[in-house]
C-alpha positions in Angstrom: 0.0 0.0 0.0 1.5 3.4 -1.1 0.7 6.9 -0.1 -1.0 9.0 -2.8 1.5 11.8 -3.6 2.7 13.6 -6.7 6.1 11.8 -6.3 4.2 8.5 -6.4 2.5 9.6 -9.6 5.8 10.4 -11.3 6.7 13.8 -9.8 4.9 16.1 -12.3 5.0 19.7 -11.2 1.7 21.1 -9.8 -0.2 23.7 -11.8 0.4 27.3 -10.6 -2.3 28.7 -8.2 -4.8 30.7 -10.2 -8.0 29.7 -8.4 -8.7 30.1 -4.7 -11.5 28.0 -3.3 -13.4 28.6 -0.1 -15.2 25.6 1.5 -13.0 22.6 0.8 -15.2 19.5 1.1 -16.4 16.5 -0.8 -18.7 18.4 -3.2 -16.0 20.8 -4.4 -13.7 17.8 -5.0 -16.4 16.0 -7.0 -17.4 19.1 -8.9 -15.3 22.3 -9.5 -11.9 20.7 -8.8 -12.9 17.7 -11.1 -14.0 20.0 -13.9 -10.8 22.0 -13.6 -8.6 18.9 -13.7 -10.4 17.8 -16.9 -10.1 21.1 -18.7 -7.9 21.3 -21.8 -5.7 23.9 -20.1 -5.6 22.3 -16.7 -1.8 22.6 -16.5 -2.2 26.3 -16.1 -4.9 26.4 -13.4 -4.1 25.1 -9.9 -6.5 25.5 -7.0 -5.5 26.6 -3.5 -8.4 25.4 -1.3 -9.4 26.5 2.2 -11.7 24.6 4.5 -14.9 26.1 5.9 -16.2 24.6 9.1 -13.1 22.8 10.3 -9.5 21.9 9.3 -10.0 18.1 8.7 -10.1 18.1 4.9 -6.9 20.2 4.7 -5.2 17.8 7.1 -6.2 14.9 4.9 -5.2 16.5 1.6 -2.0 18.3 2.5 0.1 15.2 3.1 -1.1 14.0 -0.3 0.0 17.1 -2.1 -3.7 17.9 -2.7 -4.3 14.7 -4.6 -7.3 12.4 -4.1 -9.2 9.6 -5.7 -12.6 10.2 -7.2 -14.9 7.2 -7.4 -17.7 7.4 -9.9 -20.2 4.9 -8.6 -22.9 3.5 -10.8 -25.1 0.4 -10.5 -22.7 -1.5 -12.7 -19.5 -0.7 -10.8 -16.9 1.8 -9.7 -14.5 3.9 -11.9 -11.6 5.6 -10.0 -9.5 8.5 -11.2 -6.9 10.7 -9.4 -7.8 14.5 -9.4 -4.7 16.7 -9.6 -6.1 20.3 -9.7 -5.8 21.1 -5.9 -2.2 22.1 -5.4 -2.6 23.6 -1.9 -4.9 22.7 1.0 -5.3 25.0 4.0 -7.3 25.4 7.1 -9.8 28.2 6.5 -8.4 30.0 9.5 -5.1 30.5 7.7 -6.1 34.1 6.7 -2.5 35.1 6.1 -2.1 32.7 3.2 -5.6 33.5 1.9 -4.8 37.2 1.9 -1.4 36.6 0.2 -3.1 34.6 -2.6 -5.9 37.0 -3.2 -3.4 39.9 -3.4 -1.5 38.1 -6.2 -2.3 39.4 -9.7 -2.0 35.8 -11.0 -5.1 34.7 -9.0 -8.1 35.1 -11.3 -11.0 33.2 -9.8 -12.5 32.6 -6.3 -15.0 29.7 -6.1 -17.1 29.0 -3.1 -19.0 26.0 -1.7 -20.1 26.5 1.9 -23.8 25.5 1.6 -26.7 28.0 1.7 -26.4 28.5 5.4 -22.7 29.2 5.3 -23.2 32.6 3.9 -25.0 33.7 7.0 -27.7 35.8 5.2 -31.2 36.8 6.2 -34.2 35.8 4.2 -33.8 38.9 2.0 -30.2 38.1 1.2 -28.5 40.6 3.4 -25.7 39.8 5.9 -27.3 38.7 9.2 -25.8 41.3 11.5 -27.5 39.6 14.5 -25.2 36.6 13.9 -22.4 36.8 16.5 -19.8 35.7 13.9 -20.8 38.3 11.4 -20.8 41.0 14.0 -17.3 39.9 15.2 -16.0 40.0 11.6 -17.3 43.5 11.1 -15.7 44.6 14.4 -12.4 42.8 13.6 -12.0 43.8 10.0 -9.5 46.6 10.7 -7.2 44.2 12.6 -7.4 41.5 10.0 -9.6 39.0 11.9 -12.5 37.0 10.4 -14.2 33.7 11.0 -17.0 33.6 8.4 -16.5 32.9 4.7 -17.6 36.3 3.5 -15.6 38.0 6.2 -12.4 36.2 5.1 -13.1 36.9 1.5 -13.6 40.5 2.3 -10.1 40.7 3.9 -8.6 39.1 0.8 -10.3 41.4 -1.6 -9.2 44.4 0.5 -5.6 43.1 0.2 -6.1 42.8 -3.6 -7.3 46.4 -3.8 -4.4 47.7 -1.8 -1.9 45.7 -4.0 -3.6 47.0 -7.1 -3.7 43.4 -8.4 -6.5 43.9 -10.8 -10.0 42.5 -11.2 -11.2 39.1 -10.2 -14.2 36.8 -10.5 -16.1 35.3 -7.5 -18.1 32.2 -8.4 -20.5 30.9 -5.7 -21.4 27.3 -6.3 -24.1 26.7 -3.7 -27.8 26.1 -4.1 -29.2 29.6 -4.0 -31.2 31.3 -6.7 -29.2 34.2 -8.3 -26.2 33.1 -6.2 -23.9 35.5 -8.0 -25.9 38.7 -7.4 -26.9 37.5 -3.9 -23.3 37.0 -2.8 -22.2 40.1 -4.6 -24.8 42.2 -2.8 -24.0 40.7 0.5 -20.3 41.1 0.2 -20.6 44.7 -1.0 -23.0 45.4 1.9 -20.4 44.1 4.3 -17.7 46.1 2.7 -19.8 49.3 2.9 -20.2 48.8 6.7 -16.4 48.8 7.2 -14.9 50.8 4.3 -16.7 52.8 1.6 -13.6 52.8 -0.7 -13.5 49.0 -0.5 -17.2 48.7 -1.4 -16.6 51.0 -4.4 -13.6 48.9 -5.5 -15.6 45.7 -5.3 -18.4 47.2 -7.4 -15.9 48.2 -10.1 -13.5 45.3 -10.1 -15.2 42.1 -8.9 -17.4 40.0 -11.2 -20.0 37.8 -9.4 -20.8 34.8 -11.6 -24.1 32.8 -11.1 -24.0 29.1 -11.3 -26.2 26.0 -11.2 -24.3 23.0 -9.8 -25.4 19.4 -9.7 -23.7 16.2 -8.6 -24.9 14.0 -5.8 -21.9 13.5 -3.4 -22.6 11.7 -0.2 -20.3 11.7 2.8 -17.3 9.4 2.3 -17.4 6.3 4.7 -14.6 4.1 6.0 -15.8 1.4 3.7 -15.4 3.8 0.7 -11.8 4.4 1.7 -11.2 0.7 2.0 -12.7 0.2 -1.5 -10.3 2.8 -2.9 -7.3 1.1 -1.4 -8.5 -2.3 -2.7 -9.0 -0.9 -6.3 -5.9 1.3 -6.5 -3.4 0.3 -3.9 -3.3 3.9 -2.7 -3.6 4.9 1.0 -6.0 7.8 0.4 -7.5 9.6 3.3 -9.3 12.1 1.1 -11.1 10.0 -1.4 -14.5 11.1 -2.7 -17.4 9.0 -3.9 -19.9 10.5 -6.3 -22.4 9.6 -9.1 -21.4 9.5 -12.8 -23.7 12.4 -13.6 -22.5 16.0 -13.3 -23.7 19.4 -14.5 -22.4 22.9 -14.2 -24.1 25.9 -15.8 -22.5 29.4 -15.4 -23.4 32.9 -16.3 -21.2 35.9 -15.9 -17.8 37.5 -16.8 -14.3 36.5 -15.8 -12.2 39.7 -16.1 -8.9 38.0 -15.3 -9.5 34.8 -17.3 -10.7 31.3 -16.4 -10.0 27.6 -17.3 -11.5 26.1 -20.4 -14.3 24.5 -18.3 -16.4 24.0 -21.5 -13.9 21.3 -22.6 -14.8 19.4 -19.4 -18.6 19.7 -20.0 -19.5 23.0 -18.3 -22.0 25.3 -20.1 -22.1 29.0 -20.2 -25.4 30.7 -20.7 -26.8 34.2 -20.8 -29.9 33.5 -18.6 -29.3 31.0 -15.8 -32.5 31.5 -13.8 -34.5 28.6 -15.4 -31.6 26.2 -15.0 -31.2 27.2 -11.3 -34.9 26.8 -10.6 -35.1 23.4 -12.4 -32.3 22.0 -10.3 -33.3 23.6 -7.0 -36.9 22.7 -7.2 -36.8 19.3 -8.9 -33.6 17.7 -7.5 -33.1 19.6 -4.2 -36.8 20.0 -3.6 -37.4 16.3 -3.9 -34.4 15.6 -1.6 -35.9 17.9 1.1 -39.4 16.3 0.6 -37.9 12.8 1.2 -35.8 14.0 4.1 -38.8 15.4 5.9 -41.4 12.7 5.0 -39.7 9.4 4.2 -37.8 9.1 7.5 -41.2 8.7 9.2 -41.7 5.7 7.0 -38.5 4.1 8.2 -36.3 5.0 5.2 -32.7 6.4 5.7 -31.5 6.9 2.2 -32.8 8.5 -1.0 -32.6 5.2 -2.9 -34.7 3.4 -0.2 -37.2 6.2 -0.1 -37.8 6.5 -3.8 -38.4 2.7 -4.0 -41.4 3.3 -1.7 -44.5 3.8 -4.0 -46.0 6.4 -1.6 -42.8 8.4 -1.5 -42.4 8.2 -5.3 -46.0 9.4 -5.7 -45.3 12.4 -3.4 -42.2 13.3 -5.4 -44.1 13.1 -8.7 -46.9 15.3 -7.2 -44.4 17.9 -6.1 -42.6 17.8 -9.5 -46.0 18.3 -11.2 -46.5 21.4 -9.2 -43.0 22.7 -9.7 -42.9 22.3 -13.5 -46.0 24.5 -13.8 -43.8 27.4 -12.8 -40.8 26.6 -15.1 -40.5 27.5 -18.8 -41.9 24.8 -21.0 -39.2 25.2 -23.6 -35.4 24.7 -23.3 -35.2 22.7 -20.1 -36.1 19.2 -21.4 -38.2 18.7 -18.3 -39.6 15.2 -19.0 -36.1 13.9 -19.7 -34.7 15.7 -16.6 -37.3 14.2 -14.4 -36.7 10.7 -15.8 -32.9 11.1 -15.3 -33.5 12.2 -11.7 -35.4 9.1 -10.9 -32.6 7.0 -12.3 -30.1 8.9 -10.2 -32.2 8.6 -7.0 -32.6 4.8 -7.6 -28.8 4.3 -7.7 -28.6 2.3 -4.4 -24.8 2.3 -4.5 -24.8 6.1 -3.8 -25.8 6.1 -0.1 -27.3 9.6 0.1 -28.5 9.8 3.7 -31.7 11.6 4.4 -30.4 12.8 7.8 -27.6 14.7 6.0 -30.1 16.3 3.6 -32.3 17.3 6.6 -29.7 19.7 8.0 -30.1 23.5 7.5 -33.8 23.1 6.8 -34.8 26.7 7.5 -32.5 27.9 4.7 -33.1 25.0 2.3 -36.9 25.1 2.5 -36.9 28.9 1.9 -35.3 28.2 -1.5 -36.5 24.8 -2.5 -40.1 24.5 -1.2 -41.5 27.9 -0.3 -41.5 29.3 -3.8 -43.5 26.4 -5.1 -46.1 26.7 -2.3 -46.5 30.4 -2.8 -46.7 30.2 -6.6 -49.3 27.4 -6.4 -51.4 29.4 -4.1 -51.1 32.6 -6.2 -52.4 30.5 -9.1 -55.5 29.5 -7.0 -54.3 26.0 -6.0 -53.7 24.6 -2.5 -50.0 24.0 -2.7 -50.6 20.6 -1.0 -47.4 19.0 -2.3 -45.2 21.6 -0.7 -47.4 21.8 2.4 -46.7 18.2 3.1 -42.9 18.9 3.2 -43.3 21.9 5.6 -45.5 19.7 7.8 -43.0 16.9 7.9 -40.2 19.3 8.7 -42.2 20.8 11.6 -43.1 17.3 12.9 -39.4 16.5 13.1 -38.6 19.7 15.0 -41.2 19.3 17.7 -40.2 17.7 21.0 -39.4 14.1 20.4 -38.7 14.6 16.7 -35.5 13.6 15.0 -34.6 17.3 14.5 -35.3 18.4 18.1 -31.7 19.4 18.2 -31.3 20.8 14.7 -28.1 21.5 12.8 -29.3 24.8 11.4 -28.1 28.4 11.2 -31.3 29.3 13.1 -31.1 26.5 15.6 -31.7 28.6 18.7 -34.8 30.2 17.2 -36.1 26.9 15.9 -35.8 25.3 19.3 -37.6 28.2 21.0 -40.4 28.1 18.5 -40.7 24.3 18.7 -41.2 24.6 22.5 -44.4 26.7 22.1 -47.8 25.0 22.2 -48.0 23.0 19.0 -50.7 25.2 17.4 -48.5 28.3 18.1 -45.3 26.5 17.1 -46.5 26.0 13.5 -46.7 29.7 12.5 -43.6 30.6 14.5 -41.6 27.9 12.7 -43.0 28.8 9.3 -42.1 32.5 9.8 -38.4 31.4 10.0 -38.7 29.9 6.5 -40.8 32.6 4.8 -42.9 35.3 6.5 -45.3 35.3 3.6 -46.3 31.7 4.4 -46.7 32.4 8.1 -48.9 35.4 7.3 -51.4 33.3 5.3 -53.8 32.0 8.0 -55.4 29.5 5.6 -52.0 28.1 4.7 -50.9 27.8 8.3 -54.1 25.9 9.1 -53.4 23.5 6.2 -49.9 22.9 7.5 -51.2 22.3 11.0 -53.7 19.8 9.6 -51.0 18.0 7.5 -48.9 17.7 10.6 -51.8 16.4 12.6 -51.8 19.3 15.0 -55.1 20.7 16.3 -55.7 24.5 15.8 
């Protein structure tokens, strides 16, 4: 058994750092880093990746020179490749190295994967100044201290401005509608709160690219690592398992250049909104539906849940509602739905519902609430989405599997869930979308779906 290092692969020099990534985790390794490694000009585009919530991924990757095995797992077997695009792996707290890289003129792109909740935004997309970490970053900006993703990025962009290093593109790759403008607005707002000149520089010099990203990537297990060793002979602590399918749609400018991601299968479009909504509502919305309804039926994975006829019918009903609010042309919706079912049924991708259920207040706001509100605006009940909201609430109430939620609004969720059940429903819904909580008829339907007396 050999360690996976560049020397072991023949000692080829790593690509120069031209991309900084924030949020080093399995999805980045299965998606943006994989696309970059497959690009026709990959030799010129190395990634320096920084962790988000903790240092473990950097500790696994650094001894391997940033290399890792990627296992594409289908029903028929596993295909393993080594991804070489990450050339530096750092703890996200290493602000000195982050600032140094962002101040370098050669750095052209910043990509981000921190999940929707990791941006610490309010429902209207502004920085949550009531969040202790956001407030601490604003107070510590002048002394170079930051603990949030946007706070750290702001320090790096300020260093770039001071170094006169030129323009740069920021590319958020998380499941938020209009993620480019949303992150751009939030970052500019943070900048304006600490330095007007920095805010003006960001408006003039930073491009915020919108993306739709798609590749189911469950958490790697010890059994997965053992499989990699058996198949390759490598001792790889950072291997990633993912499905064969991948999709990346981007819209926006890259003023300092970018890799030839098209050669690896990425698509660049003028209008990304329909692609974002298709993915967020059909794939992610169905995932949340299963996470909040199928666990009550004893299922623990997406594949097990979609094999249940009642769960499948609920997903199809939700999709029927969602597609009524998507363009009929250009999205190949019947084929997309059929492909999703095939992906969900891949039992060798163990996508656990408990993992999907985390950060529900943020996910439901984006994946489910728009469908419920659009259906009701069209004169329909919104029943398919109401069932998802009811299932989420049932899991949050005392005794539910989410009674101790992993969520950016965990304290508020716990407080609301402790209210008498009839009062808890509108209080919890308000944390997802105030418009839903303000609709008394809708609240009553959620109560009824959750089996709670009014």
